[in-house]
N, CA, C and O atoms as a GROMACS GRO file, in nm:
protein
  200
    1MET      N    1   0.564  -1.262  -1.432
    1MET     CA    2   0.706  -1.232  -1.411
    1MET      C    3   0.754  -1.126  -1.510
    1MET      O    4   0.836  -1.040  -1.474
    2GLN      N    5   0.704  -1.130  -1.632
    2GLN     CA    6   0.748  -1.032  -1.732
    2GLN      C    7   0.711  -0.891  -1.688
    2GLN      O    8   0.789  -0.797  -1.706
    3ILE      N    9   0.591  -0.876  -1.632
    3ILE     CA   10   0.548  -0.743  -1.588
    3ILE      C   11   0.641  -0.691  -1.479
    3ILE      O   12   0.681  -0.575  -1.481
    4GLN      N   13   0.676  -0.778  -1.384
    4GLN     CA   14   0.764  -0.736  -1.275
    4GLN      C   15   0.900  -0.693  -1.329
    4GLN      O   16   0.954  -0.591  -1.286
    5ASP      N   17   0.956  -0.769  -1.424
    5ASP     CA   18   1.085  -0.733  -1.482
    5ASP      C   19   1.076  -0.596  -1.550
    5ASP      O   20   1.167  -0.514  -1.537
    6ARG      N   21   0.966  -0.571  -1.621
    6ARG     CA   22   0.950  -0.444  -1.690
    6ARG      C   23   0.946  -0.330  -1.589
    6ARG      O   24   1.006  -0.224  -1.611
    7TYR      N   25   0.876  -0.351  -1.478
    7TYR     CA   26   0.870  -0.248  -1.375
    7TYR      C   27   1.010  -0.219  -1.320
    7TYR      O   28   1.048  -0.102  -1.304
    8GLU      N   29   1.086  -0.323  -1.292
    8GLU     CA   30   1.218  -0.302  -1.234
    8GLU      C   31   1.309  -0.226  -1.331
    8GLU      O   32   1.388  -0.143  -1.287
    9LYS      N   33   1.298  -0.254  -1.460
    9LYS     CA   34   1.385  -0.187  -1.557
    9LYS      C   35   1.345  -0.040  -1.575
    9LYS      O   36   1.431   0.047  -1.584
   10ASN      N   37   1.215  -0.013  -1.581
   10ASN     CA   38   1.168   0.122  -1.614
   10ASN      C   39   1.120   0.198  -1.491
   10ASN      O   40   1.048   0.297  -1.505
   11ASP      N   41   1.158   0.154  -1.372
   11ASP     CA   42   1.106   0.216  -1.251
   11ASP      C   43   1.174   0.350  -1.228
   11ASP      O   44   1.290   0.355  -1.188
   12SER      N   45   1.101   0.460  -1.252
   12SER     CA   46   1.154   0.593  -1.229
   12SER      C   47   1.088   0.658  -1.108
   12SER      O   48   1.102   0.779  -1.087
   13ARG      N   49   1.017   0.579  -1.029
   13ARG     CA   50   0.952   0.634  -0.911
   13ARG      C   51   1.055   0.666  -0.803
   13ARG      O   52   1.166   0.612  -0.804
   14PRO      N   53   1.020   0.756  -0.710
   14PRO     CA   54   1.113   0.787  -0.601
   14PRO      C   55   1.145   0.664  -0.518
   14PRO      O   56   1.065   0.571  -0.509
   15ILE      N   57   1.264   0.664  -0.459
   15ILE     CA   58   1.306   0.548  -0.380
   15ILE      C   59   1.211   0.526  -0.263
   15ILE      O   60   1.182   0.412  -0.228
   16GLN      N   61   1.160   0.634  -0.203
   16GLN     CA   62   1.068   0.619  -0.090
   16GLN      C   63   0.945   0.539  -0.132
   16GLN      O   64   0.901   0.450  -0.060
   17GLU      N   65   0.891   0.571  -0.250
   17GLU     CA   66   0.772   0.500  -0.296
   17GLU      C   67   0.804   0.353  -0.323
   17GLU      O   68   0.725   0.265  -0.290
   18GLN      N   69   0.922   0.328  -0.382
   18GLN     CA   70   0.961   0.189  -0.407
   18GLN      C   71   0.972   0.113  -0.276
   18GLN      O   72   0.927  -0.001  -0.265
   19ARG      N   73   1.033   0.178  -0.175
   19ARG     CA   74   1.046   0.112  -0.044
   19ARG      C   75   0.910   0.085   0.015
   19ARG      O   76   0.886  -0.021   0.072
   20PHE      N   77   0.818   0.183   0.002
   20PHE     CA   78   0.683   0.165   0.057
   20PHE      C   79   0.613   0.047  -0.010
   20PHE      O   80   0.550  -0.034   0.057
   21LEU      N   81   0.625   0.039  -0.142
   21LEU     CA   82   0.561  -0.072  -0.214
   21LEU      C   83   0.620  -0.205  -0.170
   21LEU      O   84   0.546  -0.301  -0.149
   22ALA      N   85   0.751  -0.211  -0.156
   22ALA     CA   86   0.814  -0.336  -0.111
   22ALA      C   87   0.768  -0.372   0.029
   22ALA      O   88   0.740  -0.488   0.058
   23ARG      N   89   0.759  -0.271   0.117
   23ARG     CA   90   0.716  -0.297   0.254
   23ARG      C   91   0.572  -0.345   0.257
   23ARG      O   92   0.538  -0.437   0.332
   24SER      N   93   0.485  -0.283   0.175
   24SER     CA   94   0.345  -0.325   0.173
   24SER      C   95   0.331  -0.467   0.119
   24SER      O   96   0.246  -0.543   0.165
   25LYS      N   97   0.415  -0.504   0.020
   25LYS     CA   98   0.412  -0.642  -0.031
   25LYS      C   99   0.450  -0.739   0.080
   25LYS      O  100   0.388  -0.845   0.095
   26ILE      N  101   0.553  -0.704   0.158
   26ILE     CA  102   0.596  -0.791   0.267
   26ILE      C  103   0.486  -0.803   0.371
   26ILE      O  104   0.460  -0.912   0.422
   27LEU      N  105   0.421  -0.690   0.404
   27LEU     CA  106   0.313  -0.693   0.503
   27LEU      C  107   0.198  -0.780   0.453
   27LEU      O  108   0.143  -0.859   0.530
   28LEU      N  109   0.163  -0.767   0.324
   28LEU     CA  110   0.056  -0.850   0.270
   28LEU      C  111   0.092  -0.997   0.279
   28LEU      O  112   0.009  -1.079   0.319
   29ALA      N  113   0.214  -1.030   0.244
   29ALA     CA  114   0.257  -1.170   0.248
   29ALA      C  115   0.252  -1.223   0.391
   29ALA      O  116   0.206  -1.335   0.414
   30SER      N  117   0.298  -1.143   0.488
   30SER     CA  118   0.298  -1.191   0.627
   30SER      C  119   0.155  -1.201   0.679
   30SER      O  120   0.124  -1.290   0.758
   31ASN      N  121   0.066  -1.109   0.635
   31ASN     CA  122  -0.074  -1.119   0.675
   31ASN      C  123  -0.135  -1.248   0.623
   31ASN      O  124  -0.208  -1.316   0.696
   32GLU      N  125  -0.106  -1.282   0.496
   32GLU     CA  126  -0.160  -1.406   0.439
   32GLU      C  127  -0.108  -1.526   0.516
   32GLU      O  128  -0.182  -1.620   0.544
   33LEU      N  129   0.022  -1.524   0.550
   33LEU     CA  130   0.080  -1.635   0.627
   33LEU      C  131   0.010  -1.647   0.762
   33LEU      O  132  -0.024  -1.758   0.804
   34ASN      N  133  -0.010  -1.535   0.830
   34ASN     CA  134  -0.073  -1.539   0.961
   34ASN      C  135  -0.217  -1.589   0.951
   34ASN      O  136  -0.263  -1.662   1.038
   35CYS      N  137  -0.287  -1.551   0.844
   35CYS     CA  138  -0.423  -1.600   0.825
   35CYS      C  139  -0.422  -1.752   0.805
   35CYS      O  140  -0.505  -1.823   0.860
   36LEU      N  141  -0.326  -1.800   0.726
   36LEU     CA  142  -0.316  -1.944   0.703
   36LEU      C  143  -0.287  -2.017   0.833
   36LEU      O  144  -0.339  -2.126   0.858
   37LEU      N  145  -0.204  -1.955   0.917
   37LEU     CA  146  -0.168  -2.018   1.044
   37LEU      C  147  -0.275  -1.996   1.150
   37LEU      O  148  -0.267  -2.054   1.259
   38GLY      N  149  -0.375  -1.914   1.120
   38GLY     CA  150  -0.480  -1.888   1.217
   38GLY      C  151  -0.437  -1.791   1.325
   38GLY      O  152  -0.487  -1.798   1.438
   39GLN      N  153  -0.344  -1.702   1.293
   39GLN     CA  154  -0.297  -1.603   1.390
   39GLN      C  155  -0.313  -1.463   1.332
   39GLN      O  156  -0.218  -1.408   1.276
   40PRO      N  157  -0.431  -1.404   1.346
   40PRO     CA  158  -0.452  -1.270   1.288
   40PRO      C  159  -0.365  -1.166   1.356
   40PRO      O  160  -0.336  -1.174   1.476
   41ARG      N  161  -0.324  -1.068   1.278
   41ARG     CA  162  -0.238  -0.962   1.332
   41ARG      C  163  -0.319  -0.865   1.417
   41ARG      O  164  -0.442  -0.863   1.410
   42GLN      N  165  -0.250  -0.785   1.496
   42GLN     CA  166  -0.316  -0.686   1.582
   42GLN      C  167  -0.398  -0.587   1.499
   42GLN      O  168  -0.506  -0.546   1.540
   43GLU      N  169  -0.347  -0.549   1.382
   43GLU     CA  170  -0.418  -0.452   1.300
   43GLU      C  171  -0.555  -0.504   1.261
   43GLU      O  172  -0.652  -0.428   1.257
   44HIS      N  173  -0.564  -0.633   1.232
   44HIS     CA  174  -0.692  -0.690   1.192
   44HIS      C  175  -0.792  -0.684   1.307
   44HIS      O  176  -0.909  -0.652   1.286
   45LYS      N  177  -0.746  -0.716   1.428
   45LYS     CA  178  -0.835  -0.710   1.544
   45LYS      C  179  -0.887  -0.568   1.563
   45LYS      O  180  -1.006  -0.549   1.590
   46ALA      N  181  -0.799  -0.470   1.551
   46ALA     CA  182  -0.839  -0.331   1.568
   46ALA      C  183  -0.936  -0.289   1.459
   46ALA      O  184  -1.032  -0.215   1.485
   47ALA      N  185  -0.913  -0.335   1.337
   47ALA     CA  186  -1.000  -0.298   1.225
   47ALA      C  187  -1.139  -0.355   1.244
   47ALA      O  188  -1.238  -0.290   1.211
   48ARG      N  189  -1.149  -0.477   1.298
   48ARG     CA  190  -1.279  -0.539   1.317
   48ARG      C  191  -1.361  -0.463   1.422
   48ARG      O  192  -1.484  -0.461   1.415
   49ARG      N  193  -1.292  -0.401   1.519
   49ARG     CA  194  -1.365  -0.333   1.626
   49ARG      C  195  -1.436  -0.208   1.576
   49ARG      O  196  -1.540  -0.172   1.631
   50HIS      N  197  -1.382  -0.141   1.474
   50HIS     CA  198  -1.439  -0.013   1.429
   50HIS      C  199  -1.579  -0.030   1.375
   50HIS      O  200  -1.641   0.068   1.333
   0.00000   0.00000   0.00000
């Protein structure tokens, strides 16, 4: 938690990058939830085919 607080206070990155990081965190969390529920996302199915 301390690391996260430090990032929020000293975050001088562009807003777009911050938004991207937040979005990727949400996607990761939803992917983990779907894996726990046994419902893989479409992206995973496509990735396995390659």
